[in-house]
PAGULO-749698 format. One record per residue: residue number from 1; x, y, z of N, C-alpha, C in turn. Coordinates in nm, 2 decimals. Atoms other than C-alpha are relative to their C-alpha. Last residue first. Example, Ala and Ser with C-alpha at 12.3 -4.5 7.8 and 13.67 -1.06 7.14 Angstrom:
<rs>
nr n_px n_py n_pz ca_px ca_py ca_pz c_px c_py c_pz
2 -0.09 -0.11 0.00 1.37 -0.11 0.71 -0.08 0.11 0.08
1 0.09 -0.12 0.00 1.23 -0.45 0.78 0.09 0.12 0.00
</rs>
This chain:
<rs>
nr n_px n_py n_pz ca_px ca_py ca_pz c_px c_py c_pz
306 0.07 -0.04 0.13 1.82 -0.54 -0.92 0.13 0.03 -0.11
305 0.07 0.10 0.06 1.91 -0.73 -0.59 -0.08 0.02 -0.16
304 0.14 -0.05 0.06 2.15 -0.52 -0.43 -0.05 -0.12 -0.10
303 0.07 0.11 0.10 2.46 -0.58 -0.21 -0.13 0.05 -0.05
302 -0.04 -0.04 0.14 2.67 -0.28 -0.06 -0.06 -0.10 -0.12
301 -0.13 0.09 0.03 2.68 -0.41 0.30 0.05 0.03 -0.14
300 -0.10 -0.07 -0.07 2.40 -0.16 0.38 0.14 -0.03 -0.02
299 0.00 -0.12 0.08 2.17 -0.29 0.10 0.12 0.09 0.08
298 -0.08 0.03 0.13 2.23 -0.65 0.24 0.04 0.14 -0.06
297 -0.14 0.06 -0.03 2.12 -0.56 0.58 0.07 0.00 -0.09
296 -0.08 -0.10 -0.05 1.83 -0.32 0.47 0.16 -0.06 0.04
295 -0.04 -0.09 0.12 1.69 -0.60 0.24 0.09 0.11 0.06
294 -0.10 0.06 0.08 1.69 -0.82 0.56 0.06 0.07 -0.12
293 -0.13 -0.02 -0.09 1.52 -0.54 0.77 0.11 -0.11 -0.09
292 -0.07 -0.14 0.02 1.26 -0.52 0.50 0.12 0.02 0.08
291 -0.07 0.00 0.13 1.21 -0.89 0.49 0.06 0.15 -0.03
290 -0.12 0.07 0.01 1.15 -0.90 0.87 0.06 0.01 -0.14
289 -0.09 -0.05 -0.08 0.90 -0.61 0.86 0.17 -0.09 0.00
288 -0.04 -0.09 0.10 0.71 -0.78 0.59 0.13 0.08 0.09
287 0.12 -0.10 0.02 0.64 -1.09 0.81 0.08 0.11 -0.09
286 -0.03 -0.15 0.00 0.86 -1.40 0.82 -0.11 0.11 -0.04
285 0.05 -0.07 -0.10 0.72 -1.74 0.89 0.05 0.13 0.02
284 0.14 0.00 -0.01 0.71 -1.86 0.53 -0.06 0.04 0.14
283 0.06 -0.11 0.05 1.05 -1.72 0.48 -0.14 -0.03 0.02
282 0.07 0.05 0.09 1.23 -1.95 0.74 -0.10 0.09 -0.07
281 0.13 -0.01 0.02 1.48 -1.81 0.97 -0.06 -0.06 -0.12
280 0.10 0.10 -0.06 1.78 -1.98 1.07 -0.13 0.01 -0.02
279 -0.04 0.13 0.05 2.02 -1.75 0.88 -0.08 -0.10 0.01
278 0.06 0.02 0.12 1.84 -1.43 0.96 0.01 -0.15 -0.05
277 0.07 0.16 -0.02 2.00 -1.44 1.31 -0.10 -0.02 -0.11
276 0.15 -0.04 -0.05 2.07 -1.05 1.28 -0.07 -0.15 0.01
275 -0.01 -0.11 -0.09 2.44 -1.10 1.23 -0.12 0.03 0.06
274 -0.01 0.04 -0.13 2.40 -1.46 1.09 0.00 0.14 0.10
273 0.10 0.09 -0.05 2.27 -1.35 0.74 0.00 -0.03 0.16
272 0.13 -0.07 0.00 2.51 -1.06 0.69 -0.14 -0.09 0.07
271 -0.05 -0.11 -0.10 2.83 -1.25 0.79 -0.14 0.09 0.03
270 0.03 0.07 -0.13 2.71 -1.54 0.59 0.00 0.09 0.11
269 0.13 0.03 0.00 2.69 -1.31 0.27 -0.05 -0.07 0.14
268 0.10 -0.13 -0.03 3.02 -1.18 0.34 -0.13 -0.01 0.00
267 -0.01 -0.03 -0.15 3.17 -1.53 0.37 -0.06 0.13 0.02
266 0.06 0.12 -0.09 3.00 -1.65 0.04 0.03 0.05 0.17
265 0.15 -0.03 0.00 3.11 -1.32 -0.14 -0.08 -0.08 0.10
264 0.06 0.12 0.03 3.47 -1.34 -0.05 -0.13 0.01 0.02
263 0.16 0.00 0.00 3.68 -1.01 -0.04 -0.03 -0.15 -0.06
262 0.05 0.12 -0.06 4.05 -1.09 0.03 -0.16 -0.02 0.01
261 -0.06 0.14 0.07 4.18 -0.85 -0.21 -0.06 -0.11 0.06
260 -0.11 0.07 -0.08 3.94 -0.57 -0.06 0.04 -0.12 -0.08
259 0.05 0.12 -0.07 3.72 -0.38 -0.30 0.13 -0.09 0.04
258 -0.08 0.12 0.05 3.78 -0.03 -0.35 -0.05 -0.14 0.08
257 -0.03 0.05 -0.12 3.47 0.19 -0.34 0.09 -0.12 -0.05
256 -0.15 0.00 -0.04 3.47 0.44 -0.63 0.03 -0.06 0.14
255 -0.02 -0.10 -0.11 3.07 0.46 -0.61 0.15 0.01 0.05
254 0.07 -0.10 0.00 3.00 0.31 -0.93 0.02 0.13 0.10
253 -0.07 -0.06 0.12 3.28 0.05 -0.93 -0.07 0.14 -0.02
252 -0.13 -0.09 -0.04 3.16 -0.04 -0.57 0.08 0.07 -0.13
251 0.03 -0.13 -0.11 2.80 -0.09 -0.69 0.14 0.03 0.04
250 0.07 -0.11 0.10 2.90 -0.30 -1.01 -0.03 0.13 0.09
249 -0.14 -0.06 0.07 3.14 -0.53 -0.78 -0.07 0.12 -0.09
248 -0.07 -0.08 -0.11 2.83 -0.57 -0.55 0.13 0.06 -0.06
247 0.08 -0.13 -0.04 2.59 -0.66 -0.82 0.09 0.10 0.06
246 -0.01 -0.10 0.11 2.83 -0.93 -0.97 -0.02 0.14 0.03
245 -0.14 -0.03 0.04 2.89 -1.08 -0.64 0.00 0.13 -0.10
244 -0.02 -0.09 -0.11 2.51 -1.09 -0.56 0.16 0.06 -0.01
243 0.07 -0.11 0.04 2.46 -1.26 -0.91 0.01 0.11 0.12
242 -0.05 -0.03 0.10 2.73 -1.53 -0.83 -0.07 0.16 -0.05
241 -0.10 -0.06 -0.05 2.60 -1.58 -0.47 0.07 0.06 -0.14
240 0.05 -0.11 -0.07 2.25 -1.66 -0.63 0.14 0.09 0.06
239 0.06 -0.09 0.09 2.37 -1.89 -0.89 -0.03 0.15 0.07
238 -0.09 -0.07 0.06 2.60 -2.06 -0.64 -0.07 0.09 -0.08
237 -0.01 0.06 0.13 2.32 -2.16 -0.41 0.09 0.11 -0.08
236 -0.13 0.10 0.02 2.40 -2.09 -0.06 0.01 -0.03 -0.14
235 -0.09 -0.10 0.06 2.13 -1.78 -0.03 0.16 -0.11 -0.03
234 0.02 -0.07 0.14 1.85 -2.01 -0.02 0.11 0.07 -0.04
233 0.02 0.11 0.13 2.00 -2.24 0.25 -0.03 0.06 -0.12
232 -0.15 0.06 0.01 2.07 -1.96 0.49 0.03 -0.06 -0.12
231 -0.08 -0.09 0.10 1.72 -1.83 0.43 0.14 -0.02 0.00
230 -0.04 -0.12 -0.06 1.60 -2.17 0.58 0.06 0.11 -0.10
229 -0.14 0.02 -0.04 1.41 -2.42 0.38 0.03 0.15 0.09
228 -0.04 0.09 -0.13 1.06 -2.45 0.36 0.11 -0.01 0.06
227 0.05 -0.07 -0.10 1.00 -2.15 0.11 0.01 -0.09 0.17
226 0.03 0.11 -0.09 1.26 -2.28 -0.12 -0.06 0.05 0.14
225 -0.03 0.12 0.09 1.26 -2.04 -0.41 -0.01 -0.11 0.08
224 0.11 0.12 0.01 1.07 -1.82 -0.15 0.02 -0.09 -0.10
223 0.05 0.07 -0.13 1.38 -1.64 -0.02 -0.10 -0.09 -0.01
222 -0.12 0.09 -0.05 1.55 -1.58 -0.37 -0.06 -0.06 0.12
221 0.00 0.09 0.10 1.21 -1.42 -0.50 0.11 -0.12 0.05
220 0.12 0.10 -0.03 1.17 -1.21 -0.19 0.00 -0.14 -0.08
219 -0.04 0.04 -0.15 1.52 -1.06 -0.24 -0.11 -0.09 0.02
218 -0.12 0.07 0.04 1.45 -0.97 -0.64 0.06 -0.10 0.13
217 0.04 0.14 0.07 1.10 -0.87 -0.55 0.12 -0.10 -0.02
216 0.07 0.07 -0.10 1.25 -0.60 -0.31 -0.05 -0.13 -0.05
215 -0.08 0.04 -0.09 1.50 -0.49 -0.59 -0.07 -0.09 0.11
214 -0.07 0.12 0.07 1.22 -0.47 -0.83 0.10 -0.05 0.08
213 0.09 0.12 0.03 1.01 -0.27 -0.58 0.04 -0.10 -0.07
212 0.02 0.05 0.11 1.27 -0.01 -0.48 -0.08 -0.15 -0.03
211 -0.12 0.10 0.02 1.19 0.11 -0.14 -0.01 -0.03 -0.16
210 -0.10 -0.08 0.09 1.01 0.42 0.01 0.11 -0.12 -0.04
209 -0.12 0.01 -0.10 0.70 0.21 0.12 0.11 0.06 -0.10
208 -0.05 0.17 0.01 0.40 0.34 -0.09 0.13 0.00 0.07
207 -0.10 0.02 0.11 0.22 0.68 0.00 0.07 -0.14 -0.01
206 -0.03 -0.14 0.05 -0.04 0.58 -0.03 0.04 0.08 0.11
205 -0.08 -0.09 -0.10 -0.08 0.22 0.04 0.04 0.10 -0.06
204 -0.14 -0.01 0.01 -0.30 0.05 -0.24 0.04 0.09 0.12
203 0.01 -0.13 -0.02 -0.66 -0.08 -0.13 0.16 0.05 0.03
202 -0.13 -0.03 -0.02 -0.75 -0.41 -0.25 0.00 0.15 0.02
201 -0.01 -0.15 0.03 -1.09 -0.56 -0.20 0.15 0.05 0.04
200 -0.05 -0.06 -0.10 -1.14 -0.94 -0.23 0.01 0.16 -0.04
199 -0.02 -0.15 0.01 -1.39 -1.14 -0.39 0.07 0.06 0.09
198 0.00 -0.09 -0.11 -1.35 -1.52 -0.40 0.02 0.13 -0.05
197 -0.07 -0.13 0.00 -1.40 -1.80 -0.67 -0.01 0.08 0.15
196 0.06 -0.07 -0.10 -1.44 -2.19 -0.66 0.05 0.15 -0.04
195 -0.04 -0.06 -0.13 -1.29 -2.38 -0.95 -0.10 0.11 0.09
194 -0.01 0.10 -0.09 -1.40 -2.56 -1.24 0.06 0.01 0.14
193 -0.14 0.05 0.00 -1.56 -2.26 -1.40 0.02 -0.13 0.08
192 -0.04 -0.01 -0.14 -1.96 -2.26 -1.44 0.17 -0.04 -0.03
191 0.02 0.13 -0.06 -2.05 -2.14 -1.79 0.08 0.00 0.12
190 0.03 0.08 0.11 -2.20 -1.92 -1.70 0.10 0.02 -0.12
189 -0.05 -0.03 0.12 -2.12 -1.82 -1.36 -0.06 -0.08 -0.11
188 0.04 -0.13 0.02 -2.30 -1.82 -1.02 0.06 0.05 -0.14
187 0.16 -0.02 0.09 -2.29 -2.20 -1.04 -0.05 0.14 -0.03
186 -0.03 0.01 0.14 -1.90 -2.19 -0.94 -0.13 0.02 -0.08
185 0.01 0.13 0.06 -1.97 -2.06 -0.59 0.01 -0.01 -0.16
184 0.10 0.02 0.11 -1.87 -1.72 -0.48 0.02 -0.13 -0.06
183 -0.01 0.11 0.09 -1.70 -1.64 -0.14 -0.11 -0.03 -0.11
182 0.09 0.10 0.01 -1.68 -1.30 0.00 0.02 -0.13 -0.08
181 0.13 -0.05 -0.01 -1.50 -1.00 0.10 -0.10 -0.10 0.02
180 0.08 0.09 0.07 -1.13 -1.11 0.16 -0.15 0.05 0.03
179 0.10 0.06 -0.10 -0.93 -0.79 0.25 -0.09 -0.13 -0.09
178 0.09 0.08 0.09 -0.60 -0.68 0.10 -0.10 -0.05 0.09
177 0.07 0.08 -0.09 -0.40 -0.38 0.22 -0.09 -0.07 -0.08
176 0.11 -0.04 -0.04 -0.13 -0.27 -0.04 -0.09 -0.07 0.13
175 0.06 -0.08 0.09 0.19 -0.25 -0.17 -0.14 0.05 0.04
174 -0.07 -0.13 -0.01 0.37 -0.44 0.10 -0.05 0.11 -0.08
173 0.05 -0.06 -0.13 0.05 -0.68 0.14 0.12 0.12 0.02
172 0.11 -0.07 -0.02 0.09 -0.77 -0.23 0.00 0.09 0.11
171 -0.03 -0.09 0.12 0.47 -0.86 -0.25 -0.14 0.10 0.01
170 -0.11 -0.13 -0.06 0.44 -1.05 0.10 0.00 0.11 -0.12
169 0.07 -0.04 -0.11 0.13 -1.28 -0.03 0.10 0.13 0.05
168 0.10 -0.05 0.03 0.25 -1.33 -0.39 -0.06 0.09 0.12
167 -0.06 -0.11 0.09 0.60 -1.46 -0.27 -0.14 0.11 -0.03
166 -0.11 0.04 0.12 0.40 -1.72 -0.05 0.06 0.16 -0.05
165 -0.09 -0.13 0.00 0.17 -1.77 0.24 0.12 -0.04 -0.09
164 0.01 -0.06 0.14 -0.07 -2.07 0.14 0.09 0.15 0.00
163 -0.05 0.10 0.11 -0.01 -2.29 0.42 0.02 0.07 -0.12
162 0.10 0.06 0.09 -0.02 -1.99 0.67 0.04 -0.09 -0.10
161 0.04 0.15 -0.05 0.27 -1.93 0.89 -0.12 -0.06 -0.06
160 -0.13 0.08 -0.01 0.30 -1.56 0.79 -0.06 -0.12 0.10
159 -0.12 -0.07 -0.13 -0.02 -1.43 0.70 0.10 -0.10 0.02
158 -0.06 0.08 -0.08 -0.25 -1.51 0.36 0.11 0.06 0.10
157 0.04 -0.05 -0.14 -0.47 -1.23 0.20 0.09 -0.09 0.12
156 -0.03 -0.13 0.00 -0.32 -1.28 -0.16 -0.01 0.07 0.15
155 -0.15 -0.01 -0.01 -0.26 -1.65 -0.12 0.00 0.17 0.03
154 -0.06 0.05 -0.14 -0.64 -1.69 -0.03 0.14 0.03 0.02
153 0.03 -0.10 -0.11 -0.74 -1.50 -0.34 0.03 0.00 0.13
152 -0.09 -0.10 0.02 -0.52 -1.72 -0.55 -0.05 0.10 0.09
151 -0.13 0.01 -0.08 -0.69 -2.02 -0.38 0.09 0.10 -0.04
150 0.02 0.00 -0.13 -1.07 -1.88 -0.45 0.18 -0.04 0.07
149 0.00 0.14 -0.02 -1.00 -1.81 -0.85 0.02 0.01 0.18
148 -0.12 0.10 0.04 -1.03 -1.44 -0.84 -0.04 -0.15 0.04
147 0.04 0.14 -0.02 -1.30 -1.16 -0.83 0.11 -0.08 -0.06
146 -0.02 0.12 0.11 -1.20 -0.82 -0.79 -0.01 -0.11 0.03
145 0.09 0.12 -0.07 -1.29 -0.49 -0.57 -0.02 -0.10 -0.12
144 0.06 0.07 0.11 -1.04 -0.23 -0.64 -0.06 -0.11 0.08
143 0.03 0.15 -0.04 -0.97 0.06 -0.41 -0.01 -0.05 -0.14
142 0.06 0.00 -0.14 -0.89 0.45 -0.43 0.00 -0.14 0.06
141 0.11 0.03 0.02 -0.65 0.46 -0.75 -0.05 -0.03 0.16
140 0.06 0.10 -0.08 -0.30 0.61 -0.73 -0.17 0.00 -0.03
139 0.00 -0.03 -0.16 -0.16 0.79 -1.01 -0.10 -0.10 0.06
138 0.02 -0.19 -0.03 0.01 0.62 -1.12 -0.10 0.04 -0.09
137 0.09 -0.10 0.04 -0.04 0.20 -1.12 0.03 0.15 0.04
136 -0.11 -0.12 0.00 0.25 -0.01 -0.96 -0.07 0.12 -0.10
135 -0.06 -0.03 -0.15 -0.05 -0.20 -0.77 0.12 0.12 -0.05
134 0.08 -0.09 -0.08 -0.25 -0.24 -1.08 0.05 0.07 0.11
133 0.01 -0.12 0.05 0.02 -0.38 -1.28 -0.09 0.12 0.06
132 -0.13 -0.10 -0.02 0.11 -0.59 -0.99 -0.02 0.11 -0.10
131 -0.01 -0.06 -0.13 -0.26 -0.73 -0.97 0.11 0.10 0.02
130 0.09 -0.12 -0.01 -0.28 -0.78 -1.33 -0.01 0.05 0.12
129 -0.06 -0.11 0.06 0.04 -0.99 -1.37 -0.09 0.13 0.01
128 -0.13 -0.05 -0.06 -0.09 -1.24 -1.08 0.05 0.13 -0.08
127 0.03 -0.04 -0.12 -0.47 -1.27 -1.23 0.12 0.07 0.08
126 -0.10 -0.14 0.00 -0.38 -1.29 -1.58 -0.02 0.07 0.13
125 -0.16 0.04 0.04 -0.51 -1.68 -1.59 0.09 0.12 0.00
124 -0.06 0.04 -0.12 -0.83 -1.58 -1.39 0.16 -0.05 -0.04
123 -0.05 0.10 0.06 -0.99 -1.36 -1.63 0.10 -0.05 0.10
122 -0.14 0.03 0.06 -1.11 -1.13 -1.36 0.02 -0.12 -0.08
121 0.00 0.15 0.00 -1.46 -1.05 -1.25 0.11 -0.03 -0.11
120 0.02 0.08 0.12 -1.42 -0.67 -1.22 0.01 -0.16 0.05
119 0.10 0.10 -0.02 -1.42 -0.34 -1.04 -0.01 -0.11 -0.10
118 0.00 0.11 0.10 -1.14 -0.09 -1.04 -0.10 -0.11 0.05
117 0.04 0.12 -0.06 -1.19 0.25 -0.87 -0.01 -0.09 -0.09
116 0.03 -0.03 -0.17 -1.09 0.60 -0.90 0.02 -0.12 0.04
115 0.13 0.03 -0.06 -0.96 0.58 -1.29 0.01 -0.01 0.15
114 0.05 -0.04 -0.16 -0.72 0.73 -1.52 -0.11 -0.09 0.04
113 0.03 -0.12 0.00 -0.64 0.50 -1.84 -0.01 0.04 0.15
112 0.12 -0.01 -0.06 -0.43 0.18 -1.83 -0.04 0.15 0.02
111 0.00 -0.09 -0.10 -0.17 0.13 -2.08 -0.13 0.03 0.06
110 0.05 -0.13 0.02 -0.24 -0.19 -2.27 0.02 0.11 0.13
109 -0.08 -0.07 0.08 -0.03 -0.50 -2.26 -0.05 0.14 -0.05
108 -0.13 0.02 -0.03 -0.17 -0.67 -1.97 0.09 0.08 -0.08
107 0.01 -0.09 -0.10 -0.53 -0.54 -2.05 0.16 -0.01 0.04
106 -0.04 0.11 -0.14 -0.52 -0.76 -2.38 0.04 0.13 0.11
105 -0.12 0.06 -0.01 -0.73 -0.53 -2.62 0.04 -0.07 0.13
104 0.00 0.15 0.04 -1.05 -0.32 -2.70 0.14 -0.06 -0.01
103 -0.13 0.02 0.03 -1.09 -0.04 -2.47 0.03 -0.13 -0.04
102 -0.07 0.13 0.03 -1.44 0.05 -2.44 0.15 0.00 -0.06
101 -0.11 -0.01 0.10 -1.58 0.39 -2.32 0.09 -0.14 0.02
100 -0.09 0.12 -0.01 -1.90 0.41 -2.14 0.10 0.01 -0.11
99 -0.07 0.03 -0.10 -2.07 0.73 -2.03 0.10 -0.14 0.01
98 -0.10 -0.12 0.00 -2.21 0.85 -2.36 0.09 -0.03 0.12
97 -0.08 -0.01 0.11 -2.41 0.53 -2.40 0.11 0.09 0.02
96 -0.13 0.02 -0.02 -2.54 0.55 -2.05 0.11 -0.04 -0.10
95 -0.06 -0.13 -0.03 -2.85 0.74 -2.13 0.16 -0.03 0.05
94 0.03 -0.01 -0.14 -2.97 0.46 -2.35 0.10 0.13 0.05
93 0.15 -0.07 0.01 -2.98 0.45 -2.73 -0.05 0.02 0.13
92 0.02 -0.11 0.10 -2.70 0.20 -2.73 -0.14 0.05 0.00
91 0.02 -0.13 -0.04 -2.61 0.04 -2.40 -0.06 0.11 -0.11
90 0.08 0.00 -0.12 -2.67 -0.33 -2.48 -0.01 0.14 0.04
89 0.14 0.03 0.06 -2.55 -0.30 -2.85 -0.08 0.00 0.14
88 0.03 -0.11 0.05 -2.21 -0.17 -2.70 -0.14 -0.01 -0.07
87 -0.02 -0.11 -0.08 -2.16 -0.47 -2.48 -0.06 0.16 -0.08
86 0.10 0.02 -0.09 -2.26 -0.71 -2.74 -0.02 0.11 0.11
85 0.12 -0.03 0.07 -2.01 -0.56 -2.98 -0.14 -0.02 0.09
84 0.01 -0.15 0.03 -1.74 -0.56 -2.74 -0.11 0.05 -0.06
83 0.04 -0.05 -0.11 -1.82 -0.93 -2.66 -0.01 0.16 0.00
82 0.12 0.04 0.01 -1.75 -1.01 -3.03 -0.09 0.05 0.14
81 0.08 -0.07 0.07 -1.44 -0.82 -3.02 -0.15 -0.03 0.00
80 0.10 0.04 0.09 -1.31 -1.00 -2.74 -0.08 0.09 -0.08
79 -0.08 0.05 0.10 -1.01 -0.85 -2.53 -0.07 -0.06 -0.12
78 0.04 0.13 0.04 -1.23 -0.63 -2.32 0.08 -0.04 -0.14
77 -0.10 0.08 0.08 -1.12 -0.34 -2.11 -0.05 -0.11 -0.05
76 0.00 0.16 -0.02 -1.41 -0.14 -1.98 0.07 -0.04 -0.10
75 -0.09 0.03 0.11 -1.37 0.25 -1.89 0.01 -0.15 0.01
74 -0.06 0.13 -0.01 -1.67 0.34 -1.71 0.09 -0.03 -0.14
73 -0.05 0.07 0.12 -1.78 0.70 -1.65 0.04 -0.14 0.02
72 -0.01 -0.08 0.11 -1.95 0.92 -1.41 0.02 -0.06 -0.12
71 -0.13 -0.10 0.02 -2.06 0.67 -1.18 0.00 0.08 -0.13
70 -0.05 -0.06 -0.12 -2.38 0.49 -1.01 0.12 0.11 -0.03
69 0.11 -0.07 -0.07 -2.60 0.36 -1.31 0.06 0.09 0.13
68 0.04 -0.14 0.08 -2.29 0.32 -1.53 -0.12 0.05 0.09
67 -0.09 -0.11 -0.01 -2.17 0.06 -1.27 -0.02 0.13 -0.06
66 0.03 -0.04 -0.14 -2.49 -0.16 -1.28 0.10 0.11 0.05
65 0.15 -0.11 0.00 -2.48 -0.14 -1.65 -0.01 0.03 0.15
64 0.00 -0.13 0.07 -2.12 -0.28 -1.65 -0.11 0.10 0.02
63 -0.06 -0.09 -0.09 -2.17 -0.56 -1.41 0.02 0.16 -0.05
62 0.08 0.00 -0.09 -2.41 -0.74 -1.67 0.05 0.07 0.14
61 0.03 -0.13 -0.06 -2.23 -0.62 -1.95 -0.09 -0.01 0.12
60 0.13 -0.03 0.08 -2.20 -0.92 -2.21 -0.06 0.12 0.08
59 0.08 0.10 0.04 -1.82 -0.97 -2.09 -0.12 0.04 -0.08
58 0.16 -0.01 -0.03 -1.71 -0.69 -1.89 -0.08 -0.10 -0.05
57 0.06 0.13 0.07 -1.33 -0.84 -1.90 -0.17 0.02 0.04
56 -0.08 0.07 0.08 -1.17 -0.56 -1.69 -0.08 -0.13 -0.03
55 0.06 0.14 -0.01 -1.37 -0.29 -1.55 0.08 -0.07 -0.08
54 -0.05 0.11 0.09 -1.22 0.04 -1.46 -0.06 -0.11 0.01
53 -0.04 0.13 -0.03 -1.43 0.30 -1.29 0.05 -0.05 -0.11
52 -0.05 0.08 0.10 -1.42 0.67 -1.31 0.04 -0.13 0.04
51 -0.12 0.10 0.04 -1.58 0.83 -1.01 0.00 -0.05 -0.14
50 -0.11 -0.05 0.07 -1.80 1.15 -0.97 0.10 -0.07 -0.06
49 0.06 -0.05 0.13 -2.13 0.98 -0.88 0.11 0.06 -0.07
48 0.05 -0.15 -0.01 -1.94 0.80 -0.59 -0.04 0.04 -0.15
47 -0.03 -0.11 0.12 -1.88 0.43 -0.56 -0.07 0.13 0.03
46 0.02 -0.16 -0.08 -1.85 0.25 -0.22 0.03 0.09 -0.11
45 -0.10 -0.10 0.06 -1.67 -0.06 -0.41 -0.03 0.14 0.03
44 -0.13 0.00 -0.07 -1.86 -0.29 -0.17 0.08 0.07 -0.07
43 0.06 -0.05 -0.14 -2.21 -0.21 -0.32 0.13 0.00 0.08
42 0.02 -0.16 0.04 -2.06 -0.29 -0.69 -0.03 0.06 0.13
41 -0.13 -0.06 0.04 -1.94 -0.61 -0.56 -0.01 0.14 -0.04
40 -0.07 -0.01 -0.13 -2.30 -0.68 -0.38 0.17 0.04 -0.03
39 0.05 -0.13 -0.10 -2.51 -0.59 -0.68 0.12 0.00 0.11
38 -0.04 -0.13 0.08 -2.30 -0.84 -0.91 -0.03 0.11 0.09
37 -0.15 -0.04 -0.01 -2.33 -1.10 -0.66 0.05 0.13 -0.08
36 -0.05 -0.05 -0.12 -2.69 -1.06 -0.62 0.15 0.01 0.02
35 0.02 -0.14 -0.01 -2.75 -1.03 -1.00 0.05 0.02 0.16
34 0.09 -0.02 -0.10 -2.63 -1.39 -1.05 0.04 0.14 0.04
33 0.14 -0.05 0.06 -2.49 -1.40 -1.42 -0.07 0.02 0.13
32 0.04 0.00 -0.13 -2.11 -1.37 -1.38 -0.17 0.04 -0.02
31 0.07 -0.11 -0.05 -1.98 -1.47 -1.71 -0.08 0.01 0.12
30 0.12 0.04 -0.06 -1.72 -1.70 -1.75 -0.07 0.11 0.05
29 0.15 -0.08 -0.01 -1.47 -1.61 -2.04 -0.09 -0.09 0.10
28 0.05 0.03 -0.14 -1.11 -1.72 -1.92 -0.15 0.06 0.00
27 0.01 -0.14 -0.07 -0.98 -1.58 -2.26 -0.05 -0.01 0.13
26 -0.14 -0.05 0.03 -0.87 -1.94 -2.41 0.01 0.15 0.10
25 -0.06 0.05 -0.13 -1.20 -2.07 -2.26 0.13 0.06 0.01
24 -0.12 0.06 0.05 -1.40 -1.87 -2.54 0.08 -0.03 0.13
23 -0.08 -0.06 -0.08 -1.78 -1.84 -2.47 0.15 -0.06 -0.03
22 -0.08 0.10 -0.06 -1.97 -1.92 -2.77 0.09 0.05 0.07
21 -0.17 -0.02 0.00 -2.21 -1.63 -2.80 0.05 -0.15 0.05
20 -0.08 -0.01 0.14 -2.57 -1.65 -2.95 0.15 0.02 0.02
19 -0.03 -0.12 -0.01 -2.75 -1.64 -2.59 0.05 0.07 -0.12
18 0.14 -0.09 0.01 -2.97 -1.92 -2.68 0.07 0.14 0.00
17 0.03 -0.03 0.14 -2.62 -2.08 -2.79 -0.14 0.09 0.00
16 -0.10 -0.09 0.07 -2.49 -2.06 -2.44 -0.05 0.05 -0.13
15 0.02 -0.12 -0.06 -2.81 -2.23 -2.28 0.11 0.11 -0.08
14 0.12 -0.05 0.05 -2.79 -2.51 -2.53 -0.02 0.14 0.06
13 -0.01 -0.05 0.14 -2.44 -2.57 -2.45 -0.10 0.09 -0.07
12 -0.10 -0.12 -0.02 -2.49 -2.59 -2.07 0.00 0.08 -0.17
11 0.08 -0.11 -0.06 -2.79 -2.83 -2.15 0.07 0.16 0.01
10 0.09 -0.03 0.12 -2.58 -3.04 -2.38 -0.08 0.11 0.05
9 -0.08 -0.09 0.10 -2.30 -3.06 -2.11 -0.10 0.06 -0.09
8 -0.02 -0.16 -0.04 -2.56 -3.15 -1.86 0.07 0.10 -0.08
7 0.10 -0.09 0.00 -2.70 -3.43 -2.08 0.01 0.14 0.05
6 0.01 -0.06 0.14 -2.34 -3.56 -2.17 -0.13 0.08 0.02
5 -0.07 -0.12 0.05 -2.28 -3.56 -1.81 -0.01 0.05 -0.11
4 0.04 -0.11 -0.08 -2.58 -3.76 -1.70 0.08 0.12 -0.07
3 0.12 -0.07 0.08 -2.52 -4.02 -2.00 -0.03 0.13 0.10
2 0.12 0.02 -0.05 -2.17 -4.10 -1.86 -0.11 0.07 -0.06
1 0.03 -0.10 -0.10 -1.86 -4.03 -2.08 -0.17 -0.05 0.03
</rs>
């Protein structure tokens, strides 16, 4: 290893040791140290004095303290007991102590408490499952201001035709309005991550679209399995056709609908796709209305995806 890199690593290690904490890479621990970024995230959340805030991965509490200054209560979910102790020590004996409730554990496996706003510097490895846990949470929250890895944030806001437009983009934008707020360089963290970051604002659509999300996701998953291929090509796989036929037969059985002797799933699916010219479309160019229309065509013909 070159001498400069060794010296740099040594300086980083010394800085961490000074804090008395060895940060755990397994938990994605990168503490946001720049107060300007912290203040900007808190400001963009447009908090009210009556708000209950959910914070994920509070770390040593740099953002938590700023949140406690502005709101009624902060529910902070932290998986690392060492950081829980640091956070509690930081507010002990202050007016904020009674306003902080710490939930110890993995947020993906934990039932979320009531909250009005979520503000967090997310552990990047749980970004996707957390976004959907958040969007399917009830009762509705007002908004979330979240820090993600730059590329993940770009996928959240990508539009049809963009290089990063994908299943994540479609699913998120079905359930919420997503805006990119700002870019954050890696040197704003301790220790610095290997990637650049971005902050996004997520506002759930209330009321949500009147569809079964599991079924919607089943359709979108098939479409984006080969996002550069046509929709017709994605639906010609034997595995997909077998799943659709099985679900169709269950649907007919539950609704006392006789299945014609000449029924052929491949022919039927082809009819659905060509009737509205979906067969030649590519998922990377389709917007949410296109996918809703495709789902409606399949549902009207008795086909389901969940």
